[in-house]
C-alpha beads as a LAMMPS data file, in Angstrom:
LAMMPS data file: protein, C-alpha beads

81 atoms
80 bonds

1 atom types
1 bond types

-500.0 500.0 xlo xhi
-500.0 500.0 ylo yhi
-500.0 500.0 zlo zhi

Masses

1 110.0

Atoms # bond

1 1 1 213.541 -162.506 -92.478
2 1 1 217.156 -161.575 -92.994
3 1 1 219.640 -161.258 -90.244
4 1 1 220.263 -157.507 -90.736
5 1 1 216.498 -156.813 -90.508
6 1 1 216.372 -158.772 -87.162
7 1 1 219.328 -156.680 -85.875
8 1 1 217.565 -153.454 -86.825
9 1 1 214.362 -154.543 -85.148
10 1 1 216.272 -155.411 -82.014
11 1 1 218.049 -152.026 -81.979
12 1 1 214.685 -150.283 -82.449
13 1 1 213.152 -152.292 -79.597
14 1 1 216.010 -151.375 -77.288
15 1 1 215.716 -147.699 -78.227
16 1 1 211.997 -147.642 -77.459
17 1 1 212.757 -149.147 -74.063
18 1 1 215.343 -146.444 -73.361
19 1 1 212.815 -143.704 -74.344
20 1 1 210.300 -145.196 -71.848
21 1 1 212.837 -145.169 -69.049
22 1 1 213.849 -141.570 -69.828
23 1 1 210.202 -140.617 -69.900
24 1 1 209.832 -141.761 -66.286
25 1 1 212.920 -139.782 -65.262
26 1 1 211.706 -136.690 -67.087
27 1 1 208.281 -136.831 -65.518
28 1 1 209.739 -137.266 -62.008
29 1 1 212.255 -134.422 -62.386
30 1 1 210.104 -131.940 -64.353
31 1 1 206.618 -132.980 -63.237
32 1 1 205.913 -129.285 -62.170
33 1 1 207.186 -127.786 -65.477
34 1 1 204.431 -128.214 -68.130
35 1 1 206.643 -126.605 -70.868
36 1 1 209.382 -129.194 -70.432
37 1 1 206.837 -132.041 -70.235
38 1 1 205.167 -130.825 -73.439
39 1 1 208.527 -130.601 -75.229
40 1 1 209.460 -134.169 -74.040
41 1 1 206.137 -135.518 -75.265
42 1 1 206.825 -133.897 -78.658
43 1 1 210.405 -135.082 -79.053
44 1 1 209.951 -138.504 -77.574
45 1 1 207.115 -139.595 -79.883
46 1 1 208.075 -142.416 -82.172
47 1 1 206.015 -144.087 -84.879
48 1 1 206.501 -147.579 -85.842
49 1 1 204.823 -149.851 -88.320
50 1 1 203.078 -153.091 -87.230
51 1 1 205.467 -155.978 -86.472
52 1 1 205.605 -158.604 -89.121
53 1 1 204.739 -162.196 -88.345
54 1 1 207.711 -164.522 -88.135
55 1 1 205.987 -167.052 -90.217
56 1 1 203.900 -165.692 -93.073
57 1 1 200.439 -167.140 -93.417
58 1 1 199.152 -168.083 -96.798
59 1 1 195.748 -166.658 -97.726
60 1 1 193.037 -169.279 -97.388
61 1 1 191.262 -169.814 -100.689
62 1 1 189.445 -172.796 -102.025
63 1 1 190.628 -174.427 -105.162
64 1 1 188.424 -173.801 -108.193
65 1 1 186.140 -176.658 -109.009
66 1 1 187.192 -178.664 -112.007
67 1 1 184.801 -180.169 -114.441
68 1 1 184.934 -184.007 -114.781
69 1 1 186.659 -185.204 -118.037
70 1 1 184.351 -185.489 -120.995
71 1 1 184.134 -189.016 -122.415
72 1 1 185.085 -189.346 -126.082
73 1 1 182.388 -188.710 -128.562
74 1 1 180.779 -191.885 -130.054
75 1 1 179.696 -191.691 -133.677
76 1 1 175.942 -191.775 -134.268
77 1 1 174.565 -194.946 -136.020
78 1 1 173.927 -193.314 -139.427
79 1 1 177.160 -191.146 -139.601
80 1 1 179.755 -191.644 -142.236
81 1 1 183.256 -192.660 -141.039

Bonds

1 1 1 2
2 1 2 3
3 1 3 4
4 1 4 5
5 1 5 6
6 1 6 7
7 1 7 8
8 1 8 9
9 1 9 10
10 1 10 11
11 1 11 12
12 1 12 13
13 1 13 14
14 1 14 15
15 1 15 16
16 1 16 17
17 1 17 18
18 1 18 19
19 1 19 20
20 1 20 21
21 1 21 22
22 1 22 23
23 1 23 24
24 1 24 25
25 1 25 26
26 1 26 27
27 1 27 28
28 1 28 29
29 1 29 30
30 1 30 31
31 1 31 32
32 1 32 33
33 1 33 34
34 1 34 35
35 1 35 36
36 1 36 37
37 1 37 38
38 1 38 39
39 1 39 40
40 1 40 41
41 1 41 42
42 1 42 43
43 1 43 44
44 1 44 45
45 1 45 46
46 1 46 47
47 1 47 48
48 1 48 49
49 1 49 50
50 1 50 51
51 1 51 52
52 1 52 53
53 1 53 54
54 1 54 55
55 1 55 56
56 1 56 57
57 1 57 58
58 1 58 59
59 1 59 60
60 1 60 61
61 1 61 62
62 1 62 63
63 1 63 64
64 1 64 65
65 1 65 66
66 1 66 67
67 1 67 68
68 1 68 69
69 1 69 70
70 1 70 71
71 1 71 72
72 1 72 73
73 1 73 74
74 1 74 75
75 1 75 76
76 1 76 77
77 1 77 78
78 1 78 79
79 1 79 80
80 1 80 81
């Protein structure tokens, strides 16, 4: 993976952590206000794709079977050269 992509992933991870901490603060401060909690739930929702593996795994496939080499043809006894 390229270095800029790692930096972006790190920044996104930090941002998600901040949103979680803010969520706890919002719930403590506005726990008795369902309108504010509903708005926070709406605006704090983030979607993120699945994390990529650091080492890609190759698909496991079996090699196709190869036929054994065919021996050279031998001329039949009555054939002309």
